[in-house]
C-alpha positions as CSV (number, residue, x, y, z in Angstrom):
1,X,-81.6,149.0,-66.3
2,X,-79.2,147.9,-68.9
3,X,-81.8,145.5,-70.4
4,X,-84.2,148.3,-70.9
5,X,-81.9,150.5,-72.6
6,X,-80.9,147.7,-74.8
7,X,-84.3,147.0,-75.8
8,X,-85.0,150.7,-76.4
9,X,-81.7,150.8,-78.6
10,X,-83.1,147.8,-80.8
11,X,-86.5,149.6,-81.1
12,X,-84.8,152.9,-82.0
13,X,-82.6,151.2,-84.5
14,X,-85.4,149.5,-86.3
15,X,-87.3,152.8,-86.5
16,X,-84.3,154.7,-87.7
17,X,-83.8,152.2,-90.5
18,X,-87.3,152.4,-91.5
19,X,-87.4,156.3,-91.6
20,X,-84.2,156.6,-93.5
21,X,-85.5,154.1,-96.1
22,X,-88.6,156.3,-96.5
23,X,-86.6,159.3,-97.3
24,X,-86.5,160.6,-100.8
25,X,-83.3,159.7,-102.8
26,X,-82.7,160.1,-106.5
27,X,-86.2,158.6,-107.0
28,X,-89.3,159.9,-105.3
29,X,-89.2,158.4,-101.8
30,X,-92.1,159.1,-99.6
31,X,-93.9,161.3,-102.1
32,X,-93.9,158.8,-104.8
33,X,-95.0,156.1,-102.5
34,X,-98.1,158.0,-101.4
35,X,-99.5,159.7,-104.6
36,X,-97.0,160.3,-107.3
37,X,-94.2,162.5,-107.9
38,X,-95.8,165.8,-108.2
39,X,-93.5,168.6,-107.7
40,X,-94.2,171.4,-105.4
41,X,-94.7,174.9,-107.0
42,X,-93.0,176.4,-104.0
43,X,-89.8,174.8,-104.7
44,X,-89.4,173.4,-101.2
45,X,-90.1,170.0,-100.0
46,X,-93.7,168.9,-99.0
47,X,-95.0,169.0,-95.6
48,X,-94.8,165.1,-95.3
49,X,-91.1,165.2,-96.2
50,X,-90.3,168.0,-93.6
51,X,-92.2,166.1,-90.9
52,X,-90.4,162.9,-91.8
53,X,-87.0,164.7,-91.5
54,X,-88.0,166.0,-88.0
55,X,-89.1,162.6,-86.9
56,X,-85.9,161.1,-88.2
57,X,-83.7,163.6,-86.4
58,X,-85.5,162.9,-83.0
59,X,-85.3,159.2,-83.3
60,X,-81.6,159.6,-84.3
61,X,-81.0,161.7,-81.1
62,X,-82.8,159.2,-79.0
63,X,-80.6,156.4,-80.5
64,X,-77.6,158.4,-80.0
65,X,-78.6,159.1,-76.3
66,X,-79.4,155.3,-75.6
67,X,-75.8,154.5,-76.9
68,X,-74.3,157.1,-74.5
69,X,-76.3,155.9,-71.5
70,X,-75.4,152.3,-72.3
71,X,-71.8,153.1,-72.5
72,X,-71.9,154.9,-69.0
73,X,-74.0,152.1,-67.6
74,X,-71.6,149.4,-68.7
75,X,-68.6,151.4,-67.6
76,X,-70.0,151.7,-64.0
77,X,-70.9,148.1,-63.8
78,X,-67.4,146.9,-64.5
């Protein structure tokens, strides 16, 4: 069980790094990568950016849950 959560933690860590690097910084981020830095007329972020935010939050919560479960499992094993 510990090995499964360890593998999941590695996968979630890699996904989280990739997703964070795709976010918009001072440059353009995801919007510049896929189609230029066009500004939205509404003033909010694009649908792709909002979906990227949501996916990043879900992966971060799963990453945190894996860490907590691994900590509990390792404490119970000792």
